[in-house]
Residue, then its C-alpha position, 0 to 999 in steps of 0.5 A: m546505562a539502559k539499552t534502548e530498543s527500537f522499531d520502525v513504522t513504515t509501509g510498502v508493497d512487495l513489487m514482485e508479488v504485485e507483478n505476479a498478481v498483474n501477470q495472473a490477472q492478464k492471463e485471466i483477462g485473456q481467457r474470459y469470454d467478455f474480454k475476447g477481441l477487446k483491446v485492454l491493457m494492464e501493465l506494471k511500471k515498477a520504477d514509478h510504482l504504478v499499475n496502468l489499466e486501459a479498457p474500452d469502457d468503465m464497466k470493463l475497467n472496473a472488472m479489470w480492477e476487481m480481478l487485479l484486486g482479487k489477485l493482490v488479496r490472494r498474494q497478501v499485498p495490502v490493498k490499502n496501499c493501492q490508490r486508484g486515480l481518476v478515470q481519464k479519457a484515452g484516445g478512441d472512446r477508451v478509458r484509462q486509470e492509474i493505480k499508485l502503489v504506496s511505498g513509504l509514509d508521507i509526512e502527514t501520516c508520519r506526523k499523525i503517528v507521532k501525535i498519537i504516540k505522544e497523546a498516549k503518554l507512554k512512559k519513555v517512548q520516543a518517536a522520530i520522523e526519519a524520511d519516509k518512516v517513523r523510528v520509535s524507541s524506548p528502554s522497555r520492550d513492553e512499552l514498544q509492544d504497547t505502542i505497536a498495539l496502539l498503532k494497530g488499533q488506529e485507522f490510517e490511509v495505508d497499511l502500517q508495517f512494523g519492522n527493524y525491531r531491535 
């Protein structure tokens, strides 16, 4: 019987790199002249996969986001996996925003991936949803590589990662 090869399609961010990016952005905020004397907050909540931003106004909030974004890009964190929430009013004429760090595929994205694979009609390629990832298997490694190329050519809301290739 032929040996079956497989790989997993998933998504996520490296929380250590995000923490380093937040720390670097906080240092830059502390050194910038336009932020001197202002009460701003940028904190990472690892357990909740959130980054909280709080500033006196929308302009400062967007400046903080741009700084964080630059640090994330430099540390090769997929910024597609950082989903900005709505700007909310905080106490005392302040604004707050939550940035959700996506880790794991949601069920709709998993279904979309499986649908794309099935519509491509690749021979002997099977896709199965397993919690927050999609396991793709086939007896042929070439077919699996074609599947990876197919998925990389598609546009998704999150950055796909291909791992556990065996």
